[in-house]
PyMOL Python script that loads the backbone (N, CA, C, O; Angstrom):
from pymol import cmd

cmd.read_pdbstr("""\
ATOM      1  N   UNK A   1       3.763  -0.911  34.033  1.00  0.00           N
ATOM      2  CA  UNK A   1       3.931   0.358  33.351  1.00  0.00           C
ATOM      3  C   UNK A   1       3.185   0.352  32.023  1.00  0.00           C
ATOM      4  O   UNK A   1       2.517   1.329  31.685  1.00  0.00           O
ATOM      5  N   UNK A   2       3.290  -0.724  31.278  1.00  0.00           N
ATOM      6  CA  UNK A   2       2.627  -0.802  29.976  1.00  0.00           C
ATOM      7  C   UNK A   2       1.113  -0.700  30.147  1.00  0.00           C
ATOM      8  O   UNK A   2       0.424  -0.102  29.320  1.00  0.00           O
ATOM      9  N   UNK A   3       0.610  -1.287  31.222  1.00  0.00           N
ATOM     10  CA  UNK A   3      -0.831  -1.218  31.487  1.00  0.00           C
ATOM     11  C   UNK A   3      -1.284   0.225  31.676  1.00  0.00           C
ATOM     12  O   UNK A   3      -2.363   0.602  31.219  1.00  0.00           O
ATOM     13  N   UNK A   4      -0.464   1.035  32.350  1.00  0.00           N
ATOM     14  CA  UNK A   4      -0.825   2.439  32.571  1.00  0.00           C
ATOM     15  C   UNK A   4      -0.684   3.260  31.291  1.00  0.00           C
ATOM     16  O   UNK A   4      -1.392   4.250  31.105  1.00  0.00           O
ATOM     17  N   UNK A   5       0.224   2.851  30.415  1.00  0.00           N
ATOM     18  CA  UNK A   5       0.346   3.565  29.142  1.00  0.00           C
ATOM     19  C   UNK A   5      -0.854   3.323  28.239  1.00  0.00           C
ATOM     20  O   UNK A   5      -1.114   4.110  27.329  1.00  0.00           O
ATOM     21  N   UNK A   6      -1.582   2.249  28.480  1.00  0.00           N
ATOM     22  CA  UNK A   6      -2.784   1.967  27.698  1.00  0.00           C
ATOM     23  C   UNK A   6      -3.962   2.828  28.150  1.00  0.00           C
ATOM     24  O   UNK A   6      -4.952   2.941  27.427  1.00  0.00           O
ATOM     25  N   UNK A   7      -3.873   3.423  29.310  1.00  0.00           N
ATOM     26  CA  UNK A   7      -4.921   4.317  29.811  1.00  0.00           C
ATOM     27  C   UNK A   7      -4.825   5.659  29.101  1.00  0.00           C
ATOM     28  O   UNK A   7      -3.749   6.077  28.674  1.00  0.00           O
ATOM     29  N   UNK A   8      -5.959   6.321  28.984  1.00  0.00           N
ATOM     30  CA  UNK A   8      -5.991   7.602  28.262  1.00  0.00           C
ATOM     31  C   UNK A   8      -5.034   8.624  28.871  1.00  0.00           C
ATOM     32  O   UNK A   8      -4.326   9.318  28.142  1.00  0.00           O
ATOM     33  N   UNK A   9      -5.007   8.720  30.179  1.00  0.00           N
ATOM     34  CA  UNK A   9      -4.126   9.684  30.828  1.00  0.00           C
ATOM     35  C   UNK A   9      -2.658   9.362  30.640  1.00  0.00           C
ATOM     36  O   UNK A   9      -1.805  10.244  30.753  1.00  0.00           O
ATOM     37  N   UNK A  10      -2.360   8.116  30.355  1.00  0.00           N
ATOM     38  CA  UNK A  10      -0.967   7.720  30.167  1.00  0.00           C
ATOM     39  C   UNK A  10      -0.424   8.038  28.797  1.00  0.00           C
ATOM     40  O   UNK A  10       0.745   8.400  28.666  1.00  0.00           O
ATOM     41  N   UNK A  11      -1.249   7.911  27.768  1.00  0.00           N
ATOM     42  CA  UNK A  11      -0.699   8.078  26.417  1.00  0.00           C
ATOM     43  C   UNK A  11      -1.095   9.380  25.725  1.00  0.00           C
ATOM     44  O   UNK A  11      -0.419   9.788  24.780  1.00  0.00           O
ATOM     45  N   UNK A  12      -2.150  10.038  26.156  1.00  0.00           N
ATOM     46  CA  UNK A  12      -2.565  11.271  25.455  1.00  0.00           C
ATOM     47  C   UNK A  12      -1.498  12.351  25.553  1.00  0.00           C
ATOM     48  O   UNK A  12      -1.204  13.023  24.564  1.00  0.00           O
ATOM     49  N   UNK A  13      -0.917  12.525  26.734  1.00  0.00           N
ATOM     50  CA  UNK A  13       0.121  13.555  26.860  1.00  0.00           C
ATOM     51  C   UNK A  13       1.352  13.201  26.032  1.00  0.00           C
ATOM     52  O   UNK A  13       2.022  14.087  25.502  1.00  0.00           O
ATOM     53  N   UNK A  14       1.650  11.900  25.921  1.00  0.00           N
ATOM     54  CA  UNK A  14       2.776  11.491  25.077  1.00  0.00           C
ATOM     55  C   UNK A  14       2.469  11.753  23.594  1.00  0.00           C
ATOM     56  O   UNK A  14       3.357  12.130  22.830  1.00  0.00           O
ATOM     57  N   UNK A  15       1.217  11.551  23.200  1.00  0.00           N
ATOM     58  CA  UNK A  15       0.831  11.830  21.812  1.00  0.00           C
ATOM     59  C   UNK A  15       0.928  13.321  21.487  1.00  0.00           C
ATOM     60  O   UNK A  15       1.342  13.697  20.390  1.00  0.00           O
ATOM     61  N   UNK A  16       0.550  14.159  22.436  1.00  0.00           N
ATOM     62  CA  UNK A  16       0.648  15.607  22.218  1.00  0.00           C
ATOM     63  C   UNK A  16       2.106  15.999  21.996  1.00  0.00           C
ATOM     64  O   UNK A  16       2.421  16.717  21.047  1.00  0.00           O
ATOM     65  N   UNK A  17       2.991  15.529  22.868  1.00  0.00           N
ATOM     66  CA  UNK A  17       4.420  15.857  22.726  1.00  0.00           C
ATOM     67  C   UNK A  17       4.993  15.287  21.442  1.00  0.00           C
ATOM     68  O   UNK A  17       5.741  15.965  20.738  1.00  0.00           O
ATOM     69  N   UNK A  18       4.646  14.049  21.135  1.00  0.00           N
ATOM     70  CA  UNK A  18       5.151  13.433  19.905  1.00  0.00           C
ATOM     71  C   UNK A  18       4.654  14.190  18.680  1.00  0.00           C
ATOM     72  O   UNK A  18       5.397  14.369  17.715  1.00  0.00           O
ATOM     73  N   UNK A  19       3.423  14.628  18.713  1.00  0.00           N
ATOM     74  CA  UNK A  19       2.878  15.406  17.596  1.00  0.00           C
ATOM     75  C   UNK A  19       3.642  16.697  17.388  1.00  0.00           C
ATOM     76  O   UNK A  19       3.959  17.060  16.255  1.00  0.00           O
ATOM     77  N   UNK A  20       3.943  17.395  18.480  1.00  0.00           N
ATOM     78  CA  UNK A  20       4.720  18.625  18.360  1.00  0.00           C
ATOM     79  C   UNK A  20       6.128  18.351  17.835  1.00  0.00           C
ATOM     80  O   UNK A  20       6.627  19.085  16.983  1.00  0.00           O
ATOM     81  N   UNK A  21       6.772  17.290  18.343  1.00  0.00           N
ATOM     82  CA  UNK A  21       8.129  16.987  17.888  1.00  0.00           C
ATOM     83  C   UNK A  21       8.154  16.611  16.409  1.00  0.00           C
ATOM     84  O   UNK A  21       9.063  17.012  15.681  1.00  0.00           O
ATOM     85  N   UNK A  22       7.168  15.851  15.968  1.00  0.00           N
ATOM     86  CA  UNK A  22       7.085  15.508  14.542  1.00  0.00           C
ATOM     87  C   UNK A  22       6.850  16.772  13.714  1.00  0.00           C
ATOM     88  O   UNK A  22       7.458  16.945  12.658  1.00  0.00           O
ATOM     89  N   UNK A  23       5.987  17.637  14.184  1.00  0.00           N
ATOM     90  CA  UNK A  23       5.732  18.895  13.470  1.00  0.00           C
ATOM     91  C   UNK A  23       6.998  19.754  13.397  1.00  0.00           C
ATOM     92  O   UNK A  23       7.283  20.356  12.362  1.00  0.00           O
ATOM     93  N   UNK A  24       7.758  19.809  14.502  1.00  0.00           N
ATOM     94  CA  UNK A  24       9.002  20.580  14.498  1.00  0.00           C
ATOM     95  C   UNK A  24       9.992  20.021  13.487  1.00  0.00           C
ATOM     96  O   UNK A  24      10.649  20.782  12.776  1.00  0.00           O
ATOM     97  N   UNK A  25      10.103  18.707  13.417  1.00  0.00           N
ATOM     98  CA  UNK A  25      11.031  18.077  12.470  1.00  0.00           C
ATOM     99  C   UNK A  25      10.600  18.375  11.032  1.00  0.00           C
ATOM    100  O   UNK A  25      11.434  18.731  10.199  1.00  0.00           O
ATOM    101  N   UNK A  26       9.326  18.233  10.740  1.00  0.00           N
ATOM    102  CA  UNK A  26       8.830  18.504   9.378  1.00  0.00           C
ATOM    103  C   UNK A  26       9.070  19.955   9.006  1.00  0.00           C
ATOM    104  O   UNK A  26       9.559  20.249   7.916  1.00  0.00           O
ATOM    105  N   UNK A  27       8.728  20.861   9.911  1.00  0.00           N
ATOM    106  CA  UNK A  27       8.908  22.285   9.626  1.00  0.00           C
ATOM    107  C   UNK A  27      10.393  22.622   9.511  1.00  0.00           C
ATOM    108  O   UNK A  27      10.773  23.469   8.703  1.00  0.00           O
ATOM    109  N   UNK A  28      11.240  21.961  10.318  1.00  0.00           N
ATOM    110  CA  UNK A  28      12.677  22.207  10.251  1.00  0.00           C
ATOM    111  C   UNK A  28      13.221  21.842   8.876  1.00  0.00           C
ATOM    112  O   UNK A  28      13.997  22.600   8.294  1.00  0.00           O
ATOM    113  N   UNK A  29      12.820  20.686   8.353  1.00  0.00           N
ATOM    114  CA  UNK A  29      13.324  20.267   7.045  1.00  0.00           C
ATOM    115  C   UNK A  29      12.732  21.090   5.904  1.00  0.00           C
ATOM    116  O   UNK A  29      13.279  21.098   4.801  1.00  0.00           O
ATOM    117  N   UNK A  30      11.642  21.769   6.152  1.00  0.00           N
ATOM    118  CA  UNK A  30      11.107  22.695   5.153  1.00  0.00           C
ATOM    119  C   UNK A  30      11.823  24.034   5.220  1.00  0.00           C
ATOM    120  O   UNK A  30      11.640  24.882   4.347  1.00  0.00           O
ATOM    121  N   UNK A  31      12.635  24.227   6.247  1.00  0.00           N
ATOM    122  CA  UNK A  31      13.402  25.452   6.384  1.00  0.00           C
ATOM    123  C   UNK A  31      12.613  26.611   6.959  1.00  0.00           C
ATOM    124  O   UNK A  31      12.988  27.769   6.776  1.00  0.00           O
ATOM    125  N   UNK A  32      11.533  26.315   7.646  1.00  0.00           N
ATOM    126  CA  UNK A  32      10.673  27.381   8.158  1.00  0.00           C
ATOM    127  C   UNK A  32      10.626  27.433   9.681  1.00  0.00           C
ATOM    128  O   UNK A  32       9.777  28.130  10.236  1.00  0.00           O
ATOM    129  N   UNK A  33      11.506  26.722  10.369  1.00  0.00           N
ATOM    130  CA  UNK A  33      11.496  26.708  11.823  1.00  0.00           C
ATOM    131  C   UNK A  33      12.326  27.888  12.325  1.00  0.00           C
ATOM    132  O   UNK A  33      13.502  27.746  12.663  1.00  0.00           O
ATOM    133  N   UNK A  34      11.688  29.044  12.364  1.00  0.00           N
ATOM    134  CA  UNK A  34      12.322  30.277  12.803  1.00  0.00           C
ATOM    135  C   UNK A  34      11.261  31.134  13.482  1.00  0.00           C
ATOM    136  O   UNK A  34      10.069  30.955  13.235  1.00  0.00           O
ATOM    137  N   UNK A  35      11.681  32.053  14.324  1.00  0.00           N
ATOM    138  CA  UNK A  35      10.700  32.934  14.957  1.00  0.00           C
ATOM    139  C   UNK A  35       9.903  33.721  13.909  1.00  0.00           C
ATOM    140  O   UNK A  35      10.458  34.187  12.914  1.00  0.00           O
ATOM    141  N   UNK A  36       8.622  33.856  14.145  1.00  0.00           N
ATOM    142  CA  UNK A  36       7.739  34.572  13.225  1.00  0.00           C
ATOM    143  C   UNK A  36       7.318  35.895  13.856  1.00  0.00           C
ATOM    144  O   UNK A  36       7.255  36.016  15.079  1.00  0.00           O
ATOM    145  N   UNK A  37       7.033  36.878  13.018  1.00  0.00           N
ATOM    146  CA  UNK A  37       6.561  38.163  13.524  1.00  0.00           C
ATOM    147  C   UNK A  37       5.155  38.034  14.090  1.00  0.00           C
ATOM    148  O   UNK A  37       4.837  38.612  15.130  1.00  0.00           O
ATOM    149  N   UNK A  38       4.319  37.273  13.399  1.00  0.00           N
ATOM    150  CA  UNK A  38       2.937  37.100  13.810  1.00  0.00           C
ATOM    151  C   UNK A  38       2.722  35.644  14.202  1.00  0.00           C
ATOM    152  O   UNK A  38       3.156  34.731  13.500  1.00  0.00           O
ATOM    153  N   UNK A  39       2.050  35.437  15.325  1.00  0.00           N
ATOM    154  CA  UNK A  39       1.781  34.067  15.746  1.00  0.00           C
ATOM    155  C   UNK A  39       0.758  33.440  14.826  1.00  0.00           C
ATOM    156  O   UNK A  39      -0.283  34.034  14.542  1.00  0.00           O
ATOM    157  N   UNK A  40       1.052  32.253  14.366  1.00  0.00           N
ATOM    158  CA  UNK A  40       0.137  31.539  13.495  1.00  0.00           C
ATOM    159  C   UNK A  40      -0.653  30.496  14.268  1.00  0.00           C
ATOM    160  O   UNK A  40      -0.678  30.488  15.499  1.00  0.00           O
ATOM    161  N   UNK A  41      -1.290  29.628  13.520  1.00  0.00           N
ATOM    162  CA  UNK A  41      -2.104  28.585  14.123  1.00  0.00           C
ATOM    163  C   UNK A  41      -1.264  27.625  14.944  1.00  0.00           C
ATOM    164  O   UNK A  41      -1.735  27.111  15.959  1.00  0.00           O
ATOM    165  N   UNK A  42      -0.034  27.373  14.530  1.00  0.00           N
ATOM    166  CA  UNK A  42       0.835  26.448  15.281  1.00  0.00           C
ATOM    167  C   UNK A  42       1.125  26.997  16.680  1.00  0.00           C
ATOM    168  O   UNK A  42       1.116  26.246  17.655  1.00  0.00           O
ATOM    169  N   UNK A  43       1.376  28.282  16.779  1.00  0.00           N
ATOM    170  CA  UNK A  43       1.645  28.885  18.085  1.00  0.00           C
ATOM    171  C   UNK A  43       0.416  28.825  18.981  1.00  0.00           C
ATOM    172  O   UNK A  43       0.527  28.573  20.180  1.00  0.00           O
ATOM    173  N   UNK A  44      -0.740  29.052  18.405  1.00  0.00           N
ATOM    174  CA  UNK A  44      -1.966  28.994  19.196  1.00  0.00           C
ATOM    175  C   UNK A  44      -2.260  27.566  19.659  1.00  0.00           C
ATOM    176  O   UNK A  44      -2.689  27.358  20.794  1.00  0.00           O
ATOM    177  N   UNK A  45      -2.034  26.597  18.797  1.00  0.00           N
ATOM    178  CA  UNK A  45      -2.207  25.201  19.204  1.00  0.00           C
ATOM    179  C   UNK A  45      -1.245  24.848  20.333  1.00  0.00           C
ATOM    180  O   UNK A  45      -1.622  24.162  21.284  1.00  0.00           O
ATOM    181  N   UNK A  46      -0.018  25.310  20.230  1.00  0.00           N
ATOM    182  CA  UNK A  46       0.966  25.062  21.275  1.00  0.00           C
ATOM    183  C   UNK A  46       0.502  25.669  22.597  1.00  0.00           C
ATOM    184  O   UNK A  46       0.597  25.033  23.647  1.00  0.00           O
ATOM    185  N   UNK A  47       0.001  26.900  22.539  1.00  0.00           N
ATOM    186  CA  UNK A  47      -0.431  27.590  23.755  1.00  0.00           C
ATOM    187  C   UNK A  47      -1.658  26.950  24.386  1.00  0.00           C
ATOM    188  O   UNK A  47      -1.874  27.088  25.590  1.00  0.00           O
ATOM    189  N   UNK A  48      -2.448  26.267  23.609  1.00  0.00           N
ATOM    190  CA  UNK A  48      -3.628  25.578  24.145  1.00  0.00           C
ATOM    191  C   UNK A  48      -3.272  24.174  24.625  1.00  0.00           C
ATOM    192  O   UNK A  48      -3.700  23.757  25.701  1.00  0.00           O
ATOM    193  N   UNK A  49      -2.495  23.449  23.834  1.00  0.00           N
ATOM    194  CA  UNK A  49      -2.250  22.039  24.131  1.00  0.00           C
ATOM    195  C   UNK A  49      -1.227  21.799  25.236  1.00  0.00           C
ATOM    196  O   UNK A  49      -1.336  20.801  25.949  1.00  0.00           O
ATOM    197  N   UNK A  50      -0.252  22.662  25.404  1.00  0.00           N
ATOM    198  CA  UNK A  50       0.740  22.425  26.453  1.00  0.00           C
ATOM    199  C   UNK A  50       0.132  22.548  27.854  1.00  0.00           C
ATOM    200  O   UNK A  50       0.402  21.683  28.687  1.00  0.00           O
ATOM    201  N   UNK A  51      -0.673  23.571  28.163  1.00  0.00           N
ATOM    202  CA  UNK A  51      -1.332  23.570  29.475  1.00  0.00           C
ATOM    203  C   UNK A  51      -2.318  22.412  29.635  1.00  0.00           C
ATOM    204  O   UNK A  51      -2.471  21.869  30.729  1.00  0.00           O
ATOM    205  N   UNK A  52      -2.979  22.039  28.549  1.00  0.00           N
ATOM    206  CA  UNK A  52      -3.878  20.885  28.598  1.00  0.00           C
ATOM    207  C   UNK A  52      -3.095  19.626  28.912  1.00  0.00           C
ATOM    208  O   UNK A  52      -3.545  18.786  29.691  1.00  0.00           O
ATOM    209  N   UNK A  53      -1.929  19.495  28.312  1.00  0.00           N
ATOM    210  CA  UNK A  53      -1.075  18.343  28.578  1.00  0.00           C
ATOM    211  C   UNK A  53      -0.670  18.314  30.053  1.00  0.00           C
ATOM    212  O   UNK A  53      -0.654  17.253  30.676  1.00  0.00           O
ATOM    213  N   UNK A  54      -0.348  19.465  30.597  1.00  0.00           N
ATOM    214  CA  UNK A  54       0.020  19.540  32.011  1.00  0.00           C
ATOM    215  C   UNK A  54      -1.137  19.064  32.896  1.00  0.00           C
ATOM    216  O   UNK A  54      -0.921  18.317  33.851  1.00  0.00           O
ATOM    217  N   UNK A  55      -2.352  19.491  32.582  1.00  0.00           N
ATOM    218  CA  UNK A  55      -3.513  19.060  33.362  1.00  0.00           C
ATOM    219  C   UNK A  55      -3.739  17.554  33.257  1.00  0.00           C
ATOM    220  O   UNK A  55      -4.093  16.907  34.242  1.00  0.00           O
ATOM    221  N   UNK A  56      -3.537  17.002  32.074  1.00  0.00           N
ATOM    222  CA  UNK A  56      -3.678  15.553  31.889  1.00  0.00           C
ATOM    223  C   UNK A  56      -2.670  14.811  32.762  1.00  0.00           C
ATOM    224  O   UNK A  56      -3.000  13.798  33.378  1.00  0.00           O
ATOM    225  N   UNK A  57      -1.440  15.319  32.811  1.00  0.00           N
ATOM    226  CA  UNK A  57      -0.405  14.692  33.630  1.00  0.00           C
ATOM    227  C   UNK A  57      -0.759  14.776  35.113  1.00  0.00           C
ATOM    228  O   UNK A  57      -0.563  13.816  35.858  1.00  0.00           O
ATOM    229  N   UNK A  58      -1.278  15.921  35.538  1.00  0.00           N
ATOM    230  CA  UNK A  58      -1.666  16.088  36.951  1.00  0.00           C
ATOM    231  C   UNK A  58      -2.782  15.119  37.317  1.00  0.00           C
ATOM    232  O   UNK A  58      -2.725  14.481  38.369  1.00  0.00           O
ATOM    233  N   UNK A  59      -3.797  14.999  36.464  1.00  0.00           N
ATOM    234  CA  UNK A  59      -4.889  14.071  36.750  1.00  0.00           C
ATOM    235  C   UNK A  59      -4.409  12.619  36.735  1.00  0.00           C
ATOM    236  O   UNK A  59      -4.860  11.807  37.543  1.00  0.00           O
ATOM    237  N   UNK A  60      -3.503  12.297  35.827  1.00  0.00           N
ATOM    238  CA  UNK A  60      -2.933  10.958  35.795  1.00  0.00           C
ATOM    239  C   UNK A  60      -2.204  10.664  37.102  1.00  0.00           C
ATOM    240  O   UNK A  60      -2.365   9.593  37.687  1.00  0.00           O
ATOM    241  N   UNK A  61      -1.402  11.623  37.552  1.00  0.00           N
ATOM    242  CA  UNK A  61      -0.650  11.432  38.795  1.00  0.00           C
ATOM    243  C   UNK A  61      -1.591  11.288  39.984  1.00  0.00           C
ATOM    244  O   UNK A  61      -1.370  10.444  40.853  1.00  0.00           O
ATOM    245  N   UNK A  62      -2.631  12.101  40.029  1.00  0.00           N
ATOM    246  CA  UNK A  62      -3.565  12.039  41.153  1.00  0.00           C
ATOM    247  C   UNK A  62      -4.292  10.696  41.204  1.00  0.00           C
ATOM    248  O   UNK A  62      -4.584  10.188  42.287  1.00  0.00           O
ATOM    249  N   UNK A  63      -4.581  10.130  40.054  1.00  0.00           N
ATOM    250  CA  UNK A  63      -5.309   8.868  40.034  1.00  0.00           C
ATOM    251  C   UNK A  63      -4.399   7.667  40.279  1.00  0.00           C
ATOM    252  O   UNK A  63      -4.752   6.785  41.062  1.00  0.00           O
ATOM    253  N   UNK A  64      -3.235   7.612  39.629  1.00  0.00           N
ATOM    254  CA  UNK A  64      -2.444   6.385  39.624  1.00  0.00           C
ATOM    255  C   UNK A  64      -1.307   6.339  40.638  1.00  0.00           C
ATOM    256  O   UNK A  64      -0.857   5.245  40.979  1.00  0.00           O
ATOM    257  N   UNK A  65      -0.825   7.466  41.132  1.00  0.00           N
ATOM    258  CA  UNK A  65       0.253   7.404  42.128  1.00  0.00           C
ATOM    259  C   UNK A  65      -0.174   6.687  43.415  1.00  0.00           C
ATOM    260  O   UNK A  65       0.605   5.892  43.942  1.00  0.00           O
ATOM    261  N   UNK A  66      -1.367   6.933  43.936  1.00  0.00           N
ATOM    262  CA  UNK A  66      -1.758   6.182  45.138  1.00  0.00           C
ATOM    263  C   UNK A  66      -1.968   4.690  44.873  1.00  0.00           C
ATOM    264  O   UNK A  66      -1.724   3.872  45.760  1.00  0.00           O
ATOM    265  N   UNK A  67      -2.413   4.325  43.677  1.00  0.00           N
ATOM    266  CA  UNK A  67      -2.737   2.932  43.392  1.00  0.00           C
ATOM    267  C   UNK A  67      -1.522   2.113  42.971  1.00  0.00           C
ATOM    268  O   UNK A  67      -1.308   1.012  43.477  1.00  0.00           O
ATOM    269  N   UNK A  68      -0.727   2.647  42.046  1.00  0.00           N
ATOM    270  CA  UNK A  68       0.437   1.920  41.512  1.00  0.00           C
ATOM    271  C   UNK A  68       1.620   2.887  41.398  1.00  0.00           C
ATOM    272  O   UNK A  68       1.953   3.328  40.298  1.00  0.00           O
ATOM    273  N   UNK A  69       2.247   3.214  42.514  1.00  0.00           N
ATOM    274  CA  UNK A  69       3.265   4.274  42.501  1.00  0.00           C
ATOM    275  C   UNK A  69       4.479   3.989  41.612  1.00  0.00           C
ATOM    276  O   UNK A  69       4.941   4.889  40.911  1.00  0.00           O
ATOM    277  N   UNK A  70       4.998   2.777  41.624  1.00  0.00           N
ATOM    278  CA  UNK A  70       6.218   2.495  40.856  1.00  0.00           C
ATOM    279  C   UNK A  70       5.965   2.640  39.352  1.00  0.00           C
ATOM    280  O   UNK A  70       6.737   3.302  38.658  1.00  0.00           O
ATOM    281  N   UNK A  71       4.905   2.035  38.850  1.00  0.00           N
ATOM    282  CA  UNK A  71       4.577   2.134  37.423  1.00  0.00           C
ATOM    283  C   UNK A  71       4.182   3.555  37.060  1.00  0.00           C
ATOM    284  O   UNK A  71       4.527   4.042  35.983  1.00  0.00           O
ATOM    285  N   UNK A  72       3.460   4.225  37.954  1.00  0.00           N
ATOM    286  CA  UNK A  72       3.024   5.601  37.673  1.00  0.00           C
ATOM    287  C   UNK A  72       4.220   6.539  37.573  1.00  0.00           C
ATOM    288  O   UNK A  72       4.236   7.422  36.716  1.00  0.00           O
ATOM    289  N   UNK A  73       5.227   6.363  38.437  1.00  0.00           N
ATOM    290  CA  UNK A  73       6.420   7.212  38.356  1.00  0.00           C
ATOM    291  C   UNK A  73       7.149   7.024  37.030  1.00  0.00           C
ATOM    292  O   UNK A  73       7.666   7.988  36.464  1.00  0.00           O
ATOM    293  N   UNK A  74       7.193   5.800  36.533  1.00  0.00           N
ATOM    294  CA  UNK A  74       7.847   5.567  35.244  1.00  0.00           C
ATOM    295  C   UNK A  74       7.111   6.274  34.116  1.00  0.00           C
ATOM    296  O   UNK A  74       7.733   6.893  33.253  1.00  0.00           O
ATOM    297  N   UNK A  75       5.793   6.181  34.126  1.00  0.00           N
ATOM    298  CA  UNK A  75       5.000   6.844  33.089  1.00  0.00           C
ATOM    299  C   UNK A  75       5.119   8.355  33.228  1.00  0.00           C
ATOM    300  O   UNK A  75       5.235   9.063  32.228  1.00  0.00           O
ATOM    301  N   UNK A  76       5.090   8.855  34.457  1.00  0.00           N
ATOM    302  CA  UNK A  76       5.251  10.296  34.678  1.00  0.00           C
ATOM    303  C   UNK A  76       6.612  10.788  34.198  1.00  0.00           C
ATOM    304  O   UNK A  76       6.723  11.897  33.675  1.00  0.00           O
ATOM    305  N   UNK A  77       7.645   9.970  34.372  1.00  0.00           N
ATOM    306  CA  UNK A  77       8.974  10.346  33.880  1.00  0.00           C
ATOM    307  C   UNK A  77       8.976  10.443  32.352  1.00  0.00           C
ATOM    308  O   UNK A  77       9.572  11.361  31.791  1.00  0.00           O
ATOM    309  N   UNK A  78       8.317   9.509  31.686  1.00  0.00           N
ATOM    310  CA  UNK A  78       8.198   9.580  30.226  1.00  0.00           C
ATOM    311  C   UNK A  78       7.437  10.828  29.793  1.00  0.00           C
ATOM    312  O   UNK A  78       7.850  11.525  28.866  1.00  0.00           O
ATOM    313  N   UNK A  79       6.333  11.102  30.465  1.00  0.00           N
ATOM    314  CA  UNK A  79       5.516  12.261  30.124  1.00  0.00           C
ATOM    315  C   UNK A  79       6.285  13.563  30.342  1.00  0.00           C
ATOM    316  O   UNK A  79       6.241  14.464  29.505  1.00  0.00           O
ATOM    317  N   UNK A  80       6.985  13.653  31.462  1.00  0.00           N
ATOM    318  CA  UNK A  80       7.759  14.860  31.755  1.00  0.00           C
ATOM    319  C   UNK A  80       8.906  15.028  30.767  1.00  0.00           C
ATOM    320  O   UNK A  80       9.178  16.138  30.309  1.00  0.00           O
ATOM    321  N   UNK A  81       9.572  13.941  30.440  1.00  0.00           N
ATOM    322  CA  UNK A  81      10.663  14.018  29.464  1.00  0.00           C
ATOM    323  C   UNK A  81      10.185  14.453  28.095  1.00  0.00           C
ATOM    324  O   UNK A  81      10.843  15.252  27.428  1.00  0.00           O
ATOM    325  N   UNK A  82       9.050  13.936  27.675  1.00  0.00           N
ATOM    326  CA  UNK A  82       8.503  14.319  26.373  1.00  0.00           C
ATOM    327  C   UNK A  82       8.100  15.792  26.363  1.00  0.00           C
ATOM    328  O   UNK A  82       8.362  16.504  25.394  1.00  0.00           O
ATOM    329  N   UNK A  83       7.471  16.242  27.430  1.00  0.00           N
ATOM    330  CA  UNK A  83       7.077  17.657  27.503  1.00  0.00           C
ATOM    331  C   UNK A  83       8.304  18.565  27.546  1.00  0.00           C
ATOM    332  O   UNK A  83       8.320  19.617  26.908  1.00  0.00           O
ATOM    333  N   UNK A  84       9.324  18.165  28.290  1.00  0.00           N
ATOM    334  CA  UNK A  84      10.546  18.968  28.353  1.00  0.00           C
ATOM    335  C   UNK A  84      11.277  19.004  27.017  1.00  0.00           C
ATOM    336  O   UNK A  84      11.904  20.011  26.689  1.00  0.00           O
ATOM    337  N   UNK A  85      11.208  17.933  26.247  1.00  0.00           N
ATOM    338  CA  UNK A  85      11.832  17.925  24.919  1.00  0.00           C
ATOM    339  C   UNK A  85      11.165  18.962  24.018  1.00  0.00           C
ATOM    340  O   UNK A  85      11.842  19.677  23.280  1.00  0.00           O
ATOM    341  N   UNK A  86       9.852  19.039  24.082  1.00  0.00           N
ATOM    342  CA  UNK A  86       9.126  20.032  23.278  1.00  0.00           C
ATOM    343  C   UNK A  86       9.478  21.444  23.739  1.00  0.00           C
ATOM    344  O   UNK A  86       9.744  22.321  22.917  1.00  0.00           O
ATOM    345  N   UNK A  87       9.479  21.661  25.035  1.00  0.00           N
ATOM    346  CA  UNK A  87       9.807  22.989  25.558  1.00  0.00           C
ATOM    347  C   UNK A  87      11.252  23.374  25.250  1.00  0.00           C
ATOM    348  O   UNK A  87      11.547  24.550  25.036  1.00  0.00           O
ATOM    349  N   UNK A  88      12.149  22.398  25.225  1.00  0.00           N
ATOM    350  CA  UNK A  88      13.548  22.689  24.885  1.00  0.00           C
ATOM    351  C   UNK A  88      13.682  23.151  23.446  1.00  0.00           C
ATOM    352  O   UNK A  88      14.444  24.074  23.159  1.00  0.00           O
ATOM    353  N   UNK A  89      12.948  22.521  22.537  1.00  0.00           N
ATOM    354  CA  UNK A  89      12.985  22.957  21.127  1.00  0.00           C
ATOM    355  C   UNK A  89      12.505  24.393  21.022  1.00  0.00           C
ATOM    356  O   UNK A  89      13.122  25.210  20.339  1.00  0.00           O
ATOM    357  N   UNK A  90      11.420  24.699  21.686  1.00  0.00           N
ATOM    358  CA  UNK A  90      10.862  26.052  21.631  1.00  0.00           C
ATOM    359  C   UNK A  90      11.838  27.054  22.227  1.00  0.00           C
ATOM    360  O   UNK A  90      12.032  28.137  21.674  1.00  0.00           O
ATOM    361  N   UNK A  91      12.454  26.701  23.355  1.00  0.00           N
ATOM    362  CA  UNK A  91      13.374  27.613  24.023  1.00  0.00           C
ATOM    363  C   UNK A  91      14.647  27.843  23.213  1.00  0.00           C
ATOM    364  O   UNK A  91      15.049  28.985  22.990  1.00  0.00           O
ATOM    365  N   UNK A  92      15.279  26.755  22.775  1.00  0.00           N
ATOM    366  CA  UNK A  92      16.565  26.892  22.100  1.00  0.00           C
ATOM    367  C   UNK A  92      16.449  27.416  20.671  1.00  0.00           C
ATOM    368  O   UNK A  92      17.409  27.984  20.151  1.00  0.00           O
ATOM    369  N   UNK A  93      15.307  27.241  20.030  1.00  0.00           N
ATOM    370  CA  UNK A  93      15.099  27.801  18.698  1.00  0.00           C
ATOM    371  C   UNK A  93      14.485  29.190  18.757  1.00  0.00           C
ATOM    372  O   UNK A  93      14.227  29.804  17.722  1.00  0.00           O
ATOM    373  N   UNK A  94      14.249  29.689  19.974  1.00  0.00           N
ATOM    374  CA  UNK A  94      13.677  31.030  20.190  1.00  0.00           C
ATOM    375  C   UNK A  94      12.351  31.195  19.457  1.00  0.00           C
ATOM    376  O   UNK A  94      12.098  32.210  18.809  1.00  0.00           O
ATOM    377  N   UNK A  95      11.520  30.175  19.578  1.00  0.00           N
ATOM    378  CA  UNK A  95      10.223  30.221  18.914  1.00  0.00           C
ATOM    379  C   UNK A  95       9.275  30.902  19.833  1.00  0.00           C
ATOM    380  O   UNK A  95       8.102  31.067  19.498  1.00  0.00           O
TER     381      UNK A  95
END
""", "prot")
cmd.dss("prot")
cmd.show_as("cartoon", "prot")
cmd.util.cbc("prot")
cmd.orient("prot")
């Protein structure tokens, strides 16, 4: 599993999710994590990077599931959990 996390497809999607979660925490402590009337740069980055993250996960699965299914499933579970954590923040905070 660790070997697959060292591959670009294994860690890039995790970095995207981690970046969003860190940004949410920083913005939350600044007191600005609330729905906005006008979409800013953060919303546009989210709208671009989340579908990109999904494509990265799909390509990772297509490449590594046939070769190393057990390790690939573990990495895919991490990637899916990280993406769902970001989507949960957006959903529950009504962003």
